[in-house]
C-alpha positions as a Markdown table, in Angstrom:
| # | Residue | x | y | z |
|---|---|---|---|---|
| 1 | Met | 0.1 | 0.1 | 0.0 |
| 2 | Ser | 1.0 | 3.5 | -0.3 |
| 3 | Arg | -0.1 | 7.1 | 0.0 |
| 4 | Gln | 0.5 | 9.7 | -2.5 |
| 5 | Phe | -1.1 | 13.3 | -3.9 |
| 6 | Arg | 0.3 | 15.4 | -7.0 |
| 7 | Val | 1.3 | 19.1 | -6.5 |
| 8 | Tyr | 2.5 | 21.9 | -8.9 |
| 9 | Leu | 4.9 | 24.0 | -7.3 |
| 10 | Leu | 7.5 | 26.5 | -8.5 |
| 11 | Pro | 11.2 | 26.4 | -7.2 |
| 12 | Ser | 9.9 | 29.6 | -5.0 |
| 13 | Asp | 7.2 | 27.5 | -3.7 |
| 14 | Ile | 9.3 | 24.5 | -2.9 |
| 15 | Asp | 11.8 | 27.0 | -0.7 |
| 16 | Ser | 8.6 | 28.3 | 1.0 |
| 17 | Leu | 7.1 | 25.1 | 1.8 |
| 18 | Met | 10.2 | 23.5 | 2.9 |
| 19 | Cys | 10.9 | 26.8 | 5.4 |
| 20 | Glu | 7.3 | 26.4 | 6.5 |
| 21 | Leu | 7.6 | 22.8 | 7.1 |
| 22 | Lys | 10.7 | 22.7 | 9.3 |
| 23 | Lys | 9.0 | 25.1 | 11.6 |
| 24 | Arg | 6.4 | 22.4 | 12.5 |
| 25 | Ile | 8.2 | 18.7 | 12.0 |
| 26 | Ala | 12.1 | 17.8 | 12.3 |
| 27 | Phe | 13.4 | 16.1 | 8.9 |
| 28 | Lys | 16.1 | 16.1 | 6.9 |
| 29 | Val | 16.1 | 16.3 | 3.0 |
| 30 | Leu | 18.3 | 13.6 | 1.3 |
| 31 | Gln | 19.3 | 13.1 | -2.7 |
| 32 | Glu | 17.9 | 10.5 | -4.0 |
| 33 | Ser | 21.3 | 9.4 | -5.3 |
| 34 | Ser | 25.0 | 9.6 | -3.8 |
| 35 | Pro | 28.3 | 8.2 | -5.0 |
| 36 | Thr | 28.6 | 6.3 | -1.8 |
| 37 | Ala | 26.5 | 4.6 | 0.4 |
| 38 | Glu | 26.0 | 7.4 | 2.6 |
| 39 | Pro | 23.1 | 9.6 | 1.6 |
| 40 | Phe | 23.4 | 13.0 | 0.5 |
| 41 | Glu | 21.9 | 15.7 | 2.5 |
| 42 | Leu | 20.4 | 18.8 | 0.6 |
| 43 | Glu | 19.8 | 22.2 | 1.9 |
| 44 | Ser | 16.9 | 22.7 | -0.9 |
| 45 | Pro | 15.3 | 19.8 | -3.0 |
| 46 | Val | 15.5 | 22.1 | -5.9 |
| 47 | Gln | 17.9 | 21.3 | -8.3 |
| 48 | Ala | 19.4 | 22.9 | -11.5 |
| 49 | Arg | 18.7 | 19.8 | -13.8 |
| 50 | Ser | 15.5 | 18.1 | -15.5 |
| 51 | Ile | 14.9 | 14.4 | -16.6 |
| 52 | Ile | 12.4 | 16.4 | -19.2 |
| 53 | Phe | 13.4 | 19.4 | -20.1 |
| 54 | Arg | 17.0 | 19.8 | -22.0 |
| 55 | Ser | 17.1 | 23.7 | -21.4 |
| 56 | Pro | 19.7 | 26.0 | -19.5 |
| 57 | Gln | 17.4 | 27.1 | -17.1 |
| 58 | Val | 15.4 | 24.0 | -15.6 |
| 59 | Ser | 14.7 | 23.1 | -12.1 |
| 60 | Ser | 13.4 | 19.9 | -11.0 |
| 61 | Val | 13.0 | 17.9 | -7.4 |
| 62 | Arg | 14.3 | 14.3 | -7.3 |
| 63 | Cys | 14.5 | 13.6 | -3.5 |
| 64 | Tyr | 13.4 | 11.7 | -0.1 |
| 65 | Ile | 12.1 | 13.6 | 3.3 |
| 66 | Val | 13.0 | 11.7 | 6.1 |
| 67 | Pro | 12.6 | 11.9 | 9.7 |
| 68 | Leu | 16.0 | 13.1 | 12.0 |
| 69 | Asp | 15.9 | 10.1 | 13.7 |
| 70 | Val | 15.9 | 7.7 | 10.9 |
| 71 | Arg | 19.3 | 5.2 | 10.9 |
| 72 | Val | 18.5 | 3.1 | 8.5 |
| 73 | Leu | 17.5 | 3.3 | 4.6 |
| 74 | Asp | 17.1 | 1.1 | 1.9 |
| 75 | Ile | 20.4 | 1.6 | -0.2 |
| 76 | Arg | 21.2 | -0.3 | -3.5 |
| 77 | His | 24.1 | 0.2 | -5.5 |
| 78 | Tyr | 23.5 | 0.5 | -9.2 |
| 79 | Pro | 26.9 | -0.3 | -11.0 |
| 80 | Thr | 25.7 | 0.3 | -14.4 |
| 81 | Val | 24.8 | 4.0 | -13.4 |
| 82 | Gly | 27.8 | 4.1 | -10.5 |
| 83 | Lys | 25.3 | 5.6 | -7.8 |
| 84 | Trp | 23.4 | 4.4 | -5.0 |
| 85 | Ile | 19.8 | 5.0 | -4.7 |
| 86 | Ile | 17.8 | 5.1 | -2.1 |
| 87 | Gln | 14.8 | 3.0 | -2.5 |
| 88 | Pro | 10.8 | 3.5 | -1.8 |
| 89 | Ser | 10.8 | 0.8 | 0.6 |
| 90 | Ser | 13.2 | 3.2 | 2.9 |
| 91 | Asp | 11.1 | 5.3 | 6.0 |
| 92 | Ala | 11.2 | 8.1 | 3.8 |
| 93 | Val | 8.8 | 10.2 | 2.0 |
| 94 | Glu | 9.4 | 10.9 | -1.9 |
| 95 | Phe | 9.2 | 14.2 | -3.2 |
| 96 | Ser | 9.9 | 14.1 | -6.8 |
| 97 | Gly | 8.9 | 15.9 | -10.0 |
| 98 | Cys | 7.8 | 20.0 | -10.3 |
| 99 | Asp | 10.2 | 19.9 | -14.0 |
| 100 | Phe | 10.4 | 23.7 | -14.7 |
| 101 | Asp | 11.8 | 25.4 | -17.9 |
| 102 | Gly | 10.3 | 28.9 | -17.5 |
| 103 | Asn | 7.2 | 27.7 | -20.1 |
| 104 | Thr | 5.9 | 24.7 | -18.4 |
| 105 | Leu | 5.3 | 23.5 | -15.2 |
| 106 | Met | 5.3 | 19.4 | -14.9 |
| 107 | Val | 3.4 | 17.3 | -12.0 |
| 108 | Gly | 5.4 | 16.1 | -9.0 |
| 109 | Arg | 4.3 | 14.2 | -6.3 |
| 110 | Phe | 4.4 | 13.4 | -2.4 |
| 111 | Tyr | 4.6 | 9.5 | -2.0 |
| 112 | Phe | 5.5 | 6.8 | 0.8 |
| 113 | Gln | 4.8 | 3.3 | 1.2 |
| 114 | Thr | 3.2 | 2.1 | 4.3 |
| 115 | Asp | 4.3 | -1.5 | 3.7 |
| 116 | Met | 7.3 | -3.5 | 2.3 |
| 117 | Leu | 8.1 | -6.9 | 1.1 |
| 118 | Ile | 10.1 | -8.9 | 3.3 |
| 119 | Asp | 10.9 | -12.7 | 2.5 |
| 120 | Gly | 8.3 | -12.7 | 0.1 |
| 121 | Met | 5.9 | -11.3 | 2.4 |
| 122 | Ile | 3.8 | -7.6 | 2.7 |
| 123 | Arg | 4.7 | -6.0 | 6.0 |
| 124 | Pro | 3.5 | -2.9 | 7.5 |
| 125 | Lys | 6.3 | -0.5 | 8.1 |
| 126 | Lys | 6.4 | 0.7 | 11.5 |
| 127 | Val | 3.9 | 2.9 | 13.2 |
| 128 | Glu | 5.8 | 5.6 | 14.1 |
| 129 | Phe | 6.8 | 6.5 | 10.6 |
| 130 | Ile | 3.4 | 5.9 | 8.9 |
| 131 | Lys | 1.9 | 8.4 | 11.4 |
| 132 | Trp | 5.3 | 11.0 | 11.0 |
| 133 | Gly | 4.4 | 10.7 | 7.2 |
| 134 | Ala | 0.9 | 10.8 | 7.6 |
| 135 | Asp | 1.6 | 14.3 | 9.7 |
| 136 | Leu | 4.1 | 15.5 | 6.9 |
| 137 | Phe | 1.1 | 15.1 | 4.3 |
| 138 | Arg | -1.0 | 17.0 | 6.6 |
| 139 | Leu | 1.2 | 19.9 | 6.7 |
| 140 | Val | 1.8 | 20.0 | 3.0 |
| 141 | Lys | -2.0 | 20.0 | 2.0 |
| 142 | Lys | -2.7 | 22.6 | 4.7 |
| 143 | Cys | 0.4 | 24.9 | 3.0 |
| 144 | Leu | -0.7 | 24.6 | -0.5 |
| 145 | Arg | -4.4 | 25.4 | -2.3 |
| 146 | Arg | -6.4 | 22.6 | -3.5 |
| 147 | Asp | -7.1 | 22.3 | -6.9 |
| 148 | Thr | -10.0 | 20.3 | -7.7 |
| 149 | Glu | -10.1 | 20.5 | -11.3 |
| 150 | Leu | -6.3 | 19.3 | -11.3 |
| 151 | Asp | -6.6 | 17.2 | -8.9 |
| 152 | Ala | -3.4 | 18.4 | -6.8 |
| 153 | Tyr | -1.8 | 21.1 | -4.7 |
| 154 | Val | -0.9 | 24.3 | -6.3 |
| 155 | Gly | 1.6 | 26.5 | -4.6 |
| 156 | Ile | 1.0 | 30.3 | -4.8 |
| 157 | Asp | 3.5 | 31.6 | -7.3 |
| 158 | Ala | 2.7 | 28.2 | -9.6 |
| 159 | Ala | -1.0 | 29.7 | -9.9 |
| 160 | Lys | 0.3 | 33.0 | -10.7 |
| 161 | Phe | 2.1 | 31.7 | -13.0 |
| 162 | Arg | -0.6 | 29.7 | -14.4 |
| 163 | Glu | -2.8 | 32.6 | -14.5 |
| 164 | Arg | -0.3 | 34.5 | -16.5 |
| 165 | Glu | -0.5 | 31.8 | -19.5 |
| 166 | Gly | 2.0 | 29.6 | -17.6 |
| 167 | Arg | 1.1 | 26.1 | -18.5 |
| 168 | Phe | 1.0 | 23.4 | -16.6 |
| 169 | Ala | 1.8 | 19.6 | -17.7 |
| 170 | Ser | 1.3 | 16.0 | -16.3 |
| 171 | Phe | 2.8 | 13.5 | -18.8 |
| 172 | Ile | 4.9 | 13.3 | -21.8 |
| 173 | Lys | 3.7 | 11.1 | -24.9 |
| 174 | Ser | 5.6 | 8.7 | -26.7 |
| 175 | Asn | 6.4 | 11.6 | -29.3 |
| 176 | Gly | 7.9 | 13.8 | -26.7 |
| 177 | Glu | 4.6 | 15.6 | -26.7 |
| 178 | Ile | 3.8 | 17.3 | -23.1 |
| 179 | Val | 0.2 | 17.0 | -22.3 |
């Protein structure tokens, strides 16, 4: 089982959101991958890169938000890319997407698994983590505006961007068309 919700956030919305969350809940932000088995902590989840857009002025989010007291993460080595990557089975909330090139803002999401596969059996994660993740989700949603038409939560600056004819997109077709 898992929990997730969609977001449209500009980099300024993300920075504001992280500041607001840090006032209310203890966490750290980890990069999704690392050149070593040790996770790399980020100041901001906003990165100057995108897997969707190839223009020089892009940003996106690919990170995990974890409780301060988390000690063990499921991190696996992928030799073909030469990186250690945090797995969704960890006690971590994935925050990804929000790719932005100045013209188009792609949808992002907050996601976490409430259970994991151990020895072929589905087992629930620790109650403390599930509660912490639910509390984080509640706080994030409280800081944003729900848009029922988009079925997503939208940041203040993202809403202004859209009002000024900025484009929100949710996926890319196989021919490369952004929808």
